[in-house]
N, CA, C and O atoms as a Tinker XYZ file with bonds, in Angstrom:
   380  protein
     1  N     97.839000   -2.871000   34.185000    73     2
     2  CA    98.971000   -2.121000   33.664000    64     1     3
     3  C     99.665000   -1.382000   34.805000    63     2     4     5
     4  O     99.014000   -0.927000   35.746000    81     3
     5  N    100.949000   -1.268000   34.717000    73     3     6
     6  CA   101.743000   -0.625000   35.768000    64     5     7
     7  C    101.535000    0.887000   35.774000    63     6     8     9
     8  O    101.307000    1.514000   34.739000    81     7
     9  N    101.621000    1.437000   36.960000    73     7    10
    10  CA   101.541000    2.882000   37.162000    64     9    11
    11  C    102.928000    3.364000   37.579000    63    10    12    13
    12  O    103.572000    2.756000   38.434000    81    11
    13  N    103.380000    4.452000   36.976000    73    11    14
    14  CA   104.683000    5.032000   37.302000    64    13    15
    15  C    104.435000    6.413000   37.901000    63    14    16    17
    16  O    103.808000    7.267000   37.275000    81    15
    17  N    104.928000    6.622000   39.108000    73    15    18
    18  CA   104.792000    7.914000   39.770000    64    17    19
    19  C    106.147000    8.572000   39.929000    63    18    20    21
    20  O    107.121000    7.931000   40.323000    81    19
    21  N    106.201000    9.867000   39.615000    73    19    22
    22  CA   107.438000   10.638000   39.714000    64    21    23
    23  C    107.210000   11.805000   40.664000    63    22    24    25
    24  O    106.377000   12.674000   40.407000    81    23
    25  N    107.951000   11.817000   41.752000    73    23    26
    26  CA   107.907000   12.909000   42.724000    64    25    27
    27  C    109.138000   13.782000   42.502000    63    26    28    29
    28  O    110.269000   13.303000   42.592000    81    27
    29  N    108.917000   15.060000   42.214000    73    27    30
    30  CA   110.024000   15.996000   42.019000    64    29    31
    31  C    110.097000   16.925000   43.216000    63    30    32    33
    32  O    109.109000   17.564000   43.580000    81    31
    33  N    111.267000   16.995000   43.822000    73    31    34
    34  CA   111.515000   17.833000   44.996000    64    33    35
    35  C    112.432000   18.982000   44.608000    63    34    36    37
    36  O    113.523000   18.759000   44.083000    81    35
    37  N    112.000000   20.193000   44.859000    73    35    38
    38  CA   112.823000   21.385000   44.613000    64    37    39
    39  C    113.416000   21.830000   45.949000    63    38    40    41
    40  O    112.688000   22.034000   46.921000    81    39
    41  N    114.738000   21.977000   45.990000    73    39    42
    42  CA   115.427000   22.341000   47.224000    64    41    43
    43  C    116.121000   23.686000   47.069000    63    42    44    45
    44  O    116.671000   23.999000   46.013000    81    43
    45  N    116.087000   24.467000   48.125000    73    43    46
    46  CA   116.870000   25.698000   48.201000    64    45    47
    47  C    117.764000   25.549000   49.437000    63    46    48    49
    48  O    117.275000   25.513000   50.566000    81    47
    49  N    119.066000   25.462000   49.210000    73    47    50
    50  CA   120.037000   25.159000   50.254000    64    49    51
    51  C    120.791000   26.429000   50.634000    63    50    52    53
    52  O    121.911000   26.652000   50.175000    81    51
    53  N    120.187000   27.246000   51.459000    73    51    54
    54  CA   120.749000   28.547000   51.836000    64    53    55
    55  C    122.089000   28.424000   52.566000    63    54    56    57
    56  O    122.931000   29.315000   52.455000    81    55
    57  N    122.298000   27.337000   53.309000    73    55    58
    58  CA   123.533000   27.170000   54.083000    64    57    59
    59  C    124.669000   26.546000   53.281000    63    58    60    61
    60  O    125.766000   26.355000   53.807000    81    59
    61  N    124.420000   26.234000   52.034000    73    59    62
    62  CA   125.449000   25.645000   51.183000    64    61    63
    63  C    126.336000   26.755000   50.621000    63    62    64    65
    64  O    125.845000   27.737000   50.063000    81    63
    65  N    127.649000   26.583000   50.776000    73    63    66
    66  CA   128.594000   27.597000   50.307000    64    65    67
    67  C    129.524000   27.067000   49.216000    63    66    68    69
    68  O    130.450000   27.753000   48.784000    81    67
    69  N    129.260000   25.824000   48.777000    73    67    70
    70  CA   130.061000   25.235000   47.707000    64    69    71
    71  C    129.292000   24.051000   47.128000    63    70    72    73
    72  O    128.308000   23.589000   47.705000    81    71
    73  N    129.755000   23.578000   45.992000    73    71    74
    74  CA   129.138000   22.384000   45.418000    64    73    75
    75  C    129.359000   21.169000   46.314000    63    74    76    77
    76  O    128.534000   20.255000   46.343000    81    75
    77  N    130.459000   21.161000   47.036000    73    75    78
    78  CA   130.730000   20.056000   47.967000    64    77    79
    79  C    129.687000   20.034000   49.083000    63    78    80    81
    80  O    129.188000   18.965000   49.433000    81    79
    81  N    129.350000   21.195000   49.646000    73    79    82
    82  CA   128.302000   21.274000   50.673000    64    81    83
    83  C    126.979000   20.763000   50.114000    63    82    84    85
    84  O    126.280000   19.987000   50.766000    81    83
    85  N    126.642000   21.198000   48.915000    73    83    86
    86  CA   125.394000   20.791000   48.283000    64    85    87
    87  C    125.373000   19.288000   48.045000    63    86    88    89
    88  O    124.382000   18.624000   48.348000    81    87
    89  N    126.469000   18.745000   47.502000    73    87    90
    90  CA   126.541000   17.310000   47.229000    64    89    91
    91  C    126.313000   16.488000   48.480000    63    90    92    93
    92  O    125.666000   15.442000   48.434000    81    91
    93  N    126.844000   16.957000   49.597000    73    91    94
    94  CA   126.668000   16.235000   50.854000    64    93    95
    95  C    125.178000   16.126000   51.212000    63    94    96    97
    96  O    124.708000   15.051000   51.586000    81    95
    97  N    124.452000   17.212000   51.102000    73    95    98
    98  CA   123.019000   17.218000   51.423000    64    97    99
    99  C    122.241000   16.340000   50.445000    63    98   100   101
   100  O    121.413000   15.528000   50.857000    81    99
   101  N    122.509000   16.505000   49.156000    73    99   102
   102  CA   121.771000   15.774000   48.128000    64   101   103
   103  C    122.067000   14.277000   48.211000    63   102   104   105
   104  O    121.143000   13.467000   48.137000    81   103
   105  N    123.321000   13.898000   48.361000    73   103   106
   106  CA   123.691000   12.480000   48.470000    64   105   107
   107  C    123.036000   11.830000   49.685000    63   106   108   109
   108  O    122.517000   10.717000   49.601000    81   107
   109  N    123.066000   12.527000   50.802000    73   107   110
   110  CA   122.458000   12.006000   52.020000    64   109   111
   111  C    120.959000   11.771000   51.817000    63   110   112   113
   112  O    120.429000   10.730000   52.207000    81   111
   113  N    120.285000   12.743000   51.206000    73   111   114
   114  CA   118.853000   12.610000   50.938000    64   113   115
   115  C    118.578000   11.439000   50.005000    63   114   116   117
   116  O    117.690000   10.630000   50.271000    81   115
   117  N    119.329000   11.342000   48.919000    73   115   118
   118  CA   119.124000   10.275000   47.946000    64   117   119
   119  C    119.304000    8.894000   48.584000    63   118   120   121
   120  O    118.475000    8.007000   48.382000    81   119
   121  N    120.368000    8.712000   49.343000    73   119   122
   122  CA   120.635000    7.421000   49.972000    64   121   123
   123  C    119.549000    7.052000   50.969000    63   122   124   125
   124  O    119.106000    5.905000   51.018000    81   123
   125  N    119.124000    8.021000   51.760000    73   123   126
   126  CA   118.079000    7.765000   52.764000    64   125   127
   127  C    116.770000    7.334000   52.100000    63   126   128   129
   128  O    116.142000    6.370000   52.539000    81   127
   129  N    116.359000    8.038000   51.054000    73   127   130
   130  CA   115.099000    7.716000   50.378000    64   129   131
   131  C    115.178000    6.374000   49.658000    63   130   132   133
   132  O    114.222000    5.600000   49.679000    81   131
   133  N    116.318000    6.097000   49.020000    73   131   134
   134  CA   116.487000    4.809000   48.328000    64   133   135
   135  C    116.351000    3.638000   49.291000    63   134   136   137
   136  O    115.619000    2.683000   49.031000    81   135
   137  N    117.057000    3.725000   50.390000    73   135   138
   138  CA   117.083000    2.606000   51.319000    64   137   139
   139  C    115.786000    2.451000   52.109000    63   138   140   141
   140  O    115.357000    1.329000   52.381000    81   139
   141  N    115.175000    3.540000   52.470000    73   139   142
   142  CA   113.964000    3.455000   53.305000    64   141   143
   143  C    112.723000    3.084000   52.495000    63   142   144   145
   144  O    111.852000    2.377000   53.002000    81   143
   145  N    112.625000    3.551000   51.240000    73   143   146
   146  CA   111.393000    3.369000   50.481000    64   145   147
   147  C    111.555000    2.547000   49.199000    63   146   148   149
   148  O    110.570000    2.308000   48.501000    81   147
   149  N    112.765000    2.117000   48.881000    73   147   150
   150  CA   113.017000    1.316000   47.688000    64   149   151
   151  C    112.508000    2.019000   46.426000    63   150   152   153
   152  O    111.792000    1.426000   45.619000    81   151
   153  N    112.882000    3.272000   46.271000    73   151   154
   154  CA   112.536000    4.055000   45.084000    64   153   155
   155  C    113.825000    4.423000   44.355000    63   154   156   157
   156  O    114.907000    4.437000   44.943000    81   155
   157  N    113.690000    4.717000   43.070000    73   155   158
   158  CA   114.825000    5.225000   42.307000    64   157   159
   159  C    114.898000    6.736000   42.543000    63   158   160   161
   160  O    113.883000    7.429000   42.465000    81   159
   161  N    116.100000    7.245000   42.830000    73   159   162
   162  CA   116.262000    8.670000   43.136000    64   161   163
   163  C    117.456000    9.214000   42.358000    63   162   164   165
   164  O    118.506000    8.578000   42.275000    81   163
   165  N    117.267000   10.425000   41.781000    73   163   166
   166  CA   118.352000   11.054000   41.039000    64   165   167
   167  C    118.238000   12.568000   41.150000    63   166   168   169
   168  O    117.143000   13.122000   41.242000    81   167
   169  N    119.398000   13.223000   41.139000    73   167   170
   170  CA   119.419000   14.678000   41.024000    64   169   171
   171  C    119.190000   14.991000   39.546000    63   170   172   173
   172  O    119.919000   14.488000   38.691000    81   171
   173  N    118.190000   15.813000   39.237000    73   171   174
   174  CA   117.795000   15.997000   37.840000    64   173   175
   175  C    118.024000   17.397000   37.284000    63   174   176   177
   176  O    117.885000   17.601000   36.078000    81   175
   177  N    118.373000   18.367000   38.130000    73   175   178
   178  CA   118.576000   19.715000   37.609000    64   177   179
   179  C    119.422000   20.530000   38.580000    63   178   180   181
   180  O    119.575000   20.166000   39.745000    81   179
   181  N    119.966000   21.635000   38.083000    73   179   182
   182  CA   120.739000   22.607000   38.861000    64   181   183
   183  C    122.043000   22.026000   39.406000    63   182   184   185
   184  O    122.501000   22.444000   40.469000    81   183
   185  N    122.645000   21.074000   38.701000    73   183   186
   186  CA   123.880000   20.449000   39.190000    64   185   187
   187  C    125.019000   21.440000   39.370000    63   186   188   189
   188  O    125.918000   21.197000   40.175000    81   187
   189  N    125.005000   22.547000   38.644000    73   187   190
   190  CA   126.106000   23.496000   38.721000    64   189   191
   191  C    125.842000   24.663000   39.678000    63   190   192   193
   192  O    126.681000   25.556000   39.801000    81   191
   193  N    124.696000   24.666000   40.351000    73   191   194
   194  CA   124.379000   25.730000   41.307000    64   193   195
   195  C    124.602000   25.250000   42.735000    63   194   196   197
   196  O    124.311000   24.098000   43.055000    81   195
   197  N    125.112000   26.120000   43.591000    73   195   198
   198  CA   125.441000   25.754000   44.971000    64   197   199
   199  C    124.217000   25.631000   45.862000    63   198   200   201
   200  O    124.161000   24.743000   46.713000    81   199
   201  N    123.256000   26.489000   45.684000    73   199   202
   202  CA   122.171000   26.592000   46.659000    64   201   203
   203  C    120.821000   26.141000   46.115000    63   202   204   205
   204  O    119.778000   26.486000   46.671000    81   203
   205  N    120.837000   25.385000   45.046000    73   203   206
   206  CA   119.588000   24.925000   44.463000    64   205   207
   207  C    119.774000   23.504000   43.964000    63   206   208   209
   208  O    120.840000   23.141000   43.467000    81   207
   209  N    118.710000   22.691000   44.103000    73   207   210
   210  CA   118.765000   21.315000   43.612000    64   209   211
   211  C    117.354000   20.854000   43.268000    63   210   212   213
   212  O    116.373000   21.325000   43.842000    81   211
   213  N    117.274000   19.936000   42.333000    73   211   214
   214  CA   116.024000   19.254000   42.010000    64   213   215
   215  C    116.319000   17.758000   42.035000    63   214   216   217
   216  O    117.243000   17.279000   41.378000    81   215
   217  N    115.519000   17.035000   42.805000    73   215   218
   218  CA   115.694000   15.605000   42.982000    64   217   219
   219  C    114.380000   14.922000   42.622000    63   218   220   221
   220  O    113.311000   15.386000   43.021000    81   219
   221  N    114.449000   13.821000   41.870000    73   219   222
   222  CA   113.250000   13.064000   41.511000    64   221   223
   223  C    113.320000   11.676000   42.129000    63   222   224   225
   224  O    114.367000   11.029000   42.140000    81   223
   225  N    112.168000   11.236000   42.646000    73   223   226
   226  CA   112.019000    9.871000   43.159000    64   225   227
   227  C    110.935000    9.198000   42.321000    63   226   228   229
   228  O    109.884000    9.787000   42.071000    81   227
   229  N    111.194000    7.963000   41.888000    73   227   230
   230  CA   110.274000    7.255000   41.001000    64   229   231
   231  C    109.915000    5.908000   41.604000    63   230   232   233
   232  O    110.767000    5.199000   42.138000    81   231
   233  N    108.621000    5.568000   41.505000    73   231   234
   234  CA   108.163000    4.251000   41.926000    64   233   235
   235  C    107.277000    3.671000   40.838000    63   234   236   237
   236  O    106.611000    4.404000   40.107000    81   235
   237  N    107.274000    2.346000   40.737000    73   235   238
   238  CA   106.436000    1.626000   39.782000    64   237   239
   239  C    105.612000    0.619000   40.576000    63   238   240   241
   240  O    106.135000   -0.102000   41.425000    81   239
   241  N    104.306000    0.583000   40.282000    73   239   242
   242  CA   103.421000   -0.308000   41.015000    64   241   243
   243  C    102.233000   -0.689000   40.140000    63   242   244   245
   244  O    101.833000    0.083000   39.268000    81   243
   245  N    101.666000   -1.872000   40.363000    73   243   246
   246  CA   100.447000   -2.217000   39.627000    64   245   247
   247  C     99.218000   -1.495000   40.182000    63   246   248   249
   248  O     98.156000   -1.499000   39.558000    81   247
   249  N     99.365000   -0.877000   41.352000    73   247   250
   250  CA    98.246000   -0.248000   42.049000    64   249   251
   251  C     98.521000    1.241000   42.259000    63   250   252   253
   252  O     99.513000    1.604000   42.892000    81   251
   253  N     97.654000    2.099000   41.734000    73   251   254
   254  CA    97.829000    3.553000   41.849000    64   253   255
   255  C     97.845000    3.996000   43.310000    63   254   256   257
   256  O     98.656000    4.842000   43.689000    81   255
   257  N     96.969000    3.442000   44.123000    73   255   258
   258  CA    96.885000    3.844000   45.532000    64   257   259
   259  C     98.188000    3.527000   46.270000    63   258   260   261
   260  O     98.654000    4.325000   47.084000    81   259
   261  N     98.767000    2.374000   45.986000    73   259   262
   262  CA   100.033000    2.008000   46.638000    64   261   263
   263  C    101.150000    2.954000   46.217000    63   262   264   265
   264  O    101.923000    3.421000   47.054000    81   263
   265  N    101.235000    3.235000   44.914000    73   263   266
   266  CA   102.264000    4.148000   44.415000    64   265   267
   267  C    102.094000    5.536000   45.026000    63   266   268   269
   268  O    103.078000    6.170000   45.408000    81   267
   269  N    100.858000    6.010000   45.121000    73   267   270
   270  CA   100.593000    7.324000   45.726000    64   269   271
   271  C    101.015000    7.344000   47.182000    63   270   272   273
   272  O    101.570000    8.336000   47.653000    81   271
   273  N    100.760000    6.260000   47.901000    73   271   274
   274  CA   101.168000    6.169000   49.303000    64   273   275
   275  C    102.674000    6.188000   49.470000    63   274   276   277
   276  O    103.197000    6.836000   50.377000    81   275
   277  N    103.371000    5.476000   48.593000    73   275   278
   278  CA   104.839000    5.459000   48.647000    64   277   279
   279  C    105.388000    6.863000   48.410000    63   278   280   281
   280  O    106.249000    7.327000   49.157000    81   279
   281  N    104.893000    7.540000   47.376000    73   279   282
   282  CA   105.406000    8.875000   47.067000    64   281   283
   283  C    105.050000    9.886000   48.154000    63   282   284   285
   284  O    105.826000   10.805000   48.416000    81   283
   285  N    103.892000    9.731000   48.789000    73   283   286
   286  CA   103.545000   10.622000   49.898000    64   285   287
   287  C    104.486000   10.395000   51.077000    63   286   288   289
   288  O    104.892000   11.347000   51.743000    81   287
   289  N    104.829000    9.150000   51.332000    73   287   290
   290  CA   105.774000    8.834000   52.404000    64   289   291
   291  C    107.163000    9.399000   52.102000    63   290   292   293
   292  O    107.842000    9.902000   52.998000    81   291
   293  N    107.578000    9.314000   50.839000    73   291   294
   294  CA   108.862000    9.879000   50.438000    64   293   295
   295  C    108.852000   11.393000   50.650000    63   294   296   297
   296  O    109.808000   11.955000   51.183000    81   295
   297  N    107.773000   12.046000   50.234000    73   295   298
   298  CA   107.670000   13.499000   50.421000    64   297   299
   299  C    107.696000   13.870000   51.902000    63   298   300   301
   300  O    108.370000   14.825000   52.287000    81   299
   301  N    106.971000   13.127000   52.731000    73   299   302
   302  CA   106.953000   13.396000   54.172000    64   301   303
   303  C    108.342000   13.246000   54.785000    63   302   304   305
   304  O    108.752000   14.057000   55.615000    81   303
   305  N    109.058000   12.212000   54.377000    73   303   306
   306  CA   110.420000   11.983000   54.887000    64   305   307
   307  C    111.351000   13.114000   54.454000    63   306   308   309
   308  O    112.139000   13.614000   55.257000    81   307
   309  N    111.260000   13.519000   53.184000    73   307   310
   310  CA   112.096000   14.614000   52.692000    64   309   311
   311  C    111.789000   15.907000   53.445000    63   310   312   313
   312  O    112.702000   16.657000   53.790000    81   311
   313  N    110.513000   16.167000   53.698000    73   311   314
   314  CA   110.127000   17.371000   54.438000    64   313   315
   315  C    110.674000   17.327000   55.860000    63   314   316   317
   316  O    111.122000   18.346000   56.384000    81   315
   317  N    110.638000   16.158000   56.483000    73   315   318
   318  CA   111.162000   16.026000   57.844000    64   317   319
   319  C    112.675000   16.227000   57.871000    63   318   320   321
   320  O    113.201000   16.842000   58.799000    81   319
   321  N    113.376000   15.717000   56.864000    73   319   322
   322  CA   114.830000   15.838000   56.813000    64   321   323
   323  C    115.285000   17.250000   56.442000    63   322   324   325
   324  O    116.256000   17.759000   57.001000    81   323
   325  N    114.583000   17.877000   55.502000    73   323   326
   326  CA   115.049000   19.141000   54.937000    64   325   327
   327  C    114.412000   20.373000   55.561000    63   326   328   329
   328  O    115.004000   21.452000   55.524000    81   327
   329  N    113.236000   20.243000   56.126000    73   327   330
   330  CA   112.553000   21.401000   56.694000    64   329   331
   331  C    112.291000   22.451000   55.637000    63   330   332   333
   332  O    111.748000   22.148000   54.575000    81   331
   333  N    112.676000   23.688000   55.923000    73   331   334
   334  CA   112.413000   24.813000   55.024000    64   333   335
   335  C    113.231000   24.743000   53.742000    63   334   336   337
   336  O    112.948000   25.486000   52.802000    81   335
   337  N    114.231000   23.878000   53.672000    73   335   338
   338  CA   115.024000   23.745000   52.449000    64   337   339
   339  C    114.220000   23.111000   51.312000    63   338   340   341
   340  O    114.562000   23.280000   50.141000    81   339
   341  N    113.153000   22.384000   51.654000    73   339   342
   342  CA   112.264000   21.819000   50.636000    64   341   343
   343  C    111.226000   22.879000   50.284000    63   342   344   345
   344  O    110.355000   23.195000   51.095000    81   343
   345  N    111.318000   23.421000   49.084000    73   343   346
   346  CA   110.438000   24.531000   48.715000    64   345   347
   347  C    109.257000   24.107000   47.856000    63   346   348   349
   348  O    108.262000   24.829000   47.790000    81   347
   349  N    109.340000   22.947000   47.190000    73   347   350
   350  CA   108.227000   22.508000   46.358000    64   349   351
   351  C    108.325000   21.011000   46.120000    63   350   352   353
   352  O    109.419000   20.459000   45.998000    81   351
   353  N    107.176000   20.365000   46.054000    73   351   354
   354  CA   107.099000   18.954000   45.720000    64   353   355
   355  C    105.931000   18.759000   44.754000    63   354   356   357
   356  O    104.817000   19.211000   45.021000    81   355
   357  N    106.190000   18.086000   43.633000    73   355   358
   358  CA   105.133000   17.832000   42.652000    64   357   359
   359  C    105.168000   16.360000   42.256000    63   358   360   361
   360  O    106.222000   15.725000   42.238000    81   359
   361  N    103.987000   15.840000   41.940000    73   359   362
   362  CA   103.861000   14.438000   41.520000    64   361   363
   363  C    103.297000   14.384000   40.113000    63   362   364   365
   364  O    102.350000   15.100000   39.785000    81   363
   365  N    103.885000   13.531000   39.280000    73   363   366
   366  CA   103.399000   13.282000   37.932000    64   365   367
   367  C    103.136000   11.781000   37.803000    63   366   368   369
   368  O    103.836000   10.960000   38.396000    81   367
   369  N    102.121000   11.445000   37.022000    73   367   370
   370  CA   101.771000   10.036000   36.810000    64   369   371
   371  C    101.948000    9.675000   35.344000    63   370   372   373
   372  O    101.506000   10.398000   34.450000    81   371
   373  N    102.597000    8.553000   35.117000    73   371   374
   374  CA   102.789000    8.015000   33.771000    64   373   375
   375  C    102.126000    6.642000   33.722000    63   374   376   377
   376  O    102.194000    5.877000   34.685000    81   375
   377  N    101.498000    6.340000   32.619000    73   375   378
   378  CA   100.892000    5.008000   32.531000    64   377   379
   379  C    100.980000    4.480000   31.122000    63   378   380
   380  O    100.523000    3.370000   30.849000    81   379
């Protein structure tokens, strides 16, 4: 049976002064993660706030270990790109 992993990233964008600034950061992150790791990525909360965002990355795999590795790599990449702007990362498993 397939395993579905959901990585939720909470961002605090202190340098963002408008929704346009925020969109630039979020879009860049989403595109980078999609292309590098072949995961589905979407902004899932705080769309109307300038300095806060929640982004989810989802992977589906027949193997739990592989899915966990993919999501860990996604989290590591997001941390490298965002630095202190990434304030929390959580993983949920659906089966």
